[in-house]
C-alpha positions as CSV (number, residue, x, y, z in Angstrom):
1,M,7.2,82.4,12.8
2,K,5.4,80.7,10.0
3,R,2.1,82.3,9.1
4,R,-1.0,80.5,8.0
5,P,-1.8,81.2,4.4
6,E,-4.8,83.6,4.2
7,T,-6.8,81.1,2.2
8,E,-6.4,78.3,4.8
9,P,-9.3,78.4,7.3
10,T,-8.6,78.5,11.0
11,I,-9.8,75.7,13.3
12,S,-12.7,77.8,14.5
13,Q,-13.6,78.6,10.9
14,M,-13.5,75.0,10.0
15,F,-15.9,74.1,12.8
16,A,-18.1,77.0,11.9
17,L,-18.4,75.5,8.4
18,F,-18.7,71.9,9.5
19,E,-21.6,72.4,12.0
20,P,-24.2,73.7,9.4
21,A,-22.9,71.2,6.8
22,A,-23.5,68.3,9.3
23,R,-26.9,69.6,10.3
24,E,-28.0,70.0,6.6
25,A,-26.8,66.5,5.6
26,F,-28.7,64.9,8.5
27,S,-31.7,67.1,8.5
28,F,-33.8,64.1,7.5
29,L,-33.3,62.8,11.1
30,I,-35.3,65.8,12.3
31,S,-38.0,65.8,9.6
32,D,-38.5,62.1,9.3
33,Y,-37.6,60.6,12.6
34,G,-38.3,63.2,15.3
35,F,-34.7,64.0,16.2
36,E,-33.7,67.3,17.7
37,H,-30.4,69.1,17.6
38,T,-29.4,68.9,21.2
39,G,-26.1,70.7,20.9
40,T,-22.8,71.2,19.2
41,V,-19.7,70.4,21.3
42,I,-16.3,71.7,20.4
43,N,-13.3,70.3,22.2
44,V,-10.4,71.2,20.0
45,P,-9.3,69.3,17.8
46,Q,-12.9,67.9,17.6
47,C,-16.4,69.1,16.9
48,E,-19.5,67.1,17.6
49,V,-23.0,67.8,16.3
50,L,-25.5,66.0,18.6
51,L,-28.9,64.8,17.4
52,R,-31.4,62.7,19.4
53,N,-34.9,61.4,19.4
54,T,-36.4,59.5,22.3
55,T,-34.5,56.2,21.6
56,T,-31.5,57.0,19.4
57,G,-28.7,59.4,19.3
58,A,-26.6,60.4,16.3
59,V,-23.2,62.1,16.8
60,I,-21.7,63.6,13.7
61,L,-18.1,64.4,14.5
62,Y,-15.1,65.9,12.7
63,E,-11.6,65.9,14.0
64,I,-9.0,68.2,12.4
65,N,-7.1,66.4,9.7
66,D,-9.4,63.4,9.7
67,S,-12.5,62.3,8.0
68,P,-15.9,62.9,9.5
69,E,-17.5,60.0,11.4
70,V,-21.1,59.3,12.5
71,L,-21.9,57.3,15.6
72,L,-25.3,55.8,16.5
73,Q,-26.3,55.6,20.1
74,K,-28.8,53.5,22.0
75,L,-30.3,55.7,24.6
76,T,-32.1,55.0,27.9
77,H,-34.0,57.4,30.1
78,T,-34.1,57.6,33.8
79,P,-36.3,59.9,35.8
80,P,-36.6,62.8,35.9
81,T,-34.5,63.9,32.9
82,N,-31.3,61.8,32.7
83,I,-30.4,60.3,29.3
84,T,-27.8,57.7,29.2
85,V,-25.9,56.3,26.2
86,V,-26.2,52.5,26.6
87,E,-24.2,51.5,23.5
88,E,-22.6,53.4,20.6
89,Y,-21.2,52.2,17.3
90,S,-19.9,53.8,14.1
91,V,-22.1,54.0,11.1
92,H,-19.1,52.6,9.3
93,F,-19.8,49.2,11.0
94,L,-23.4,49.4,10.0
95,I,-22.4,50.0,6.4
96,K,-20.0,47.0,6.5
97,E,-22.8,44.8,8.0
98,R,-25.8,45.8,5.8
99,C,-24.5,47.7,2.8
100,P,-21.0,46.2,2.1
101,D,-20.9,47.6,-1.4
102,K,-21.1,51.2,-0.1
103,V,-17.8,53.0,0.3
104,I,-17.4,56.3,2.1
105,Q,-14.4,58.2,0.8
106,A,-11.7,59.5,3.1
107,V,-10.4,63.0,3.5
108,G,-7.0,63.6,2.0
109,D,-4.3,65.8,3.4
110,D,-6.2,69.0,2.6
111,W,-9.3,70.0,4.4
112,D,-11.9,71.0,1.9
113,L,-15.4,71.9,2.8
114,E,-16.9,70.3,-0.4
115,T,-15.1,67.0,0.3
116,I,-16.4,67.1,3.9
117,R,-20.0,67.8,2.6
118,Q,-19.7,65.0,0.2
119,I,-18.6,62.6,2.9
120,L,-21.4,63.8,5.2
121,N,-23.9,63.2,2.4
122,E,-22.6,59.7,1.8
123,Y,-23.0,58.9,5.4
124,S,-26.5,60.3,5.4
125,A,-27.5,58.3,2.4
126,A,-26.0,55.1,3.9
127,L,-27.9,55.7,7.1
128,K,-31.2,56.3,5.3
129,E,-30.7,53.0,3.4
130,C,-29.1,50.8,6.0
131,G,-30.3,52.1,9.4
132,R,-34.0,53.0,9.4
133,D,-34.7,50.4,12.1
134,I,-32.1,51.9,14.5
135,L,-33.5,55.4,13.9
136,T,-36.9,54.2,15.2
137,G,-35.5,52.4,18.2
138,D,-34.9,48.8,16.9
139,F,-31.4,48.0,18.0
140,S,-31.4,44.3,17.1
141,I,-28.4,44.8,14.8
142,F,-26.3,46.1,17.7
143,P,-24.9,42.7,18.7
144,Q,-23.4,42.4,15.1
145,L,-22.0,45.9,15.3
146,K,-20.5,45.2,18.7
147,L,-18.8,42.1,17.2
148,R,-17.5,44.1,14.2
149,A,-16.2,46.8,16.6
150,R,-14.4,44.3,18.7
151,K,-12.8,42.6,15.7
152,N,-11.8,45.9,14.4
153,Q,-10.1,46.8,17.7
154,E,-8.4,43.5,17.8
155,R,-7.0,44.0,14.3
156,K,-5.8,47.5,15.3
157,N,-4.1,46.1,18.4
158,R,-2.3,43.4,16.4
159,E,-1.1,46.1,13.9
160,L,0.2,48.3,16.7
161,Y,1.5,45.8,19.2
162,G,2.1,42.6,17.2
């Protein structure tokens, strides 16, 4: 049986490191936009840090052996306490639409907390610069993000299925 090197973190250790790093990088959502940390969900191989205000959700997620990703959600409320995600798009599409010169680096083969922190900070900075309106409930950019998401999926389908 092959043993994991002692210096390589376990999955639970990686998630335990990711969660506070994500909360720190996106703490401006709480201080500046009234978001709350509504939970952290771990479904191996993925960890999601959930932040919400009354109109907008942010999901900061990390899947083992992949780069972190940030999703923005349009929320709706139905009495008495139900919150529904109406639409959800990657911040990656927001960056492509509004800040095309910004590039978020990808994680290489080795998981490294400093690299993950750097990527989270890059996403955070991009969201501050490119997404203030979304964070306050103005989703007028969502039709463009939907179009980008659709085109991206079509491209992936062509690559996979010809």
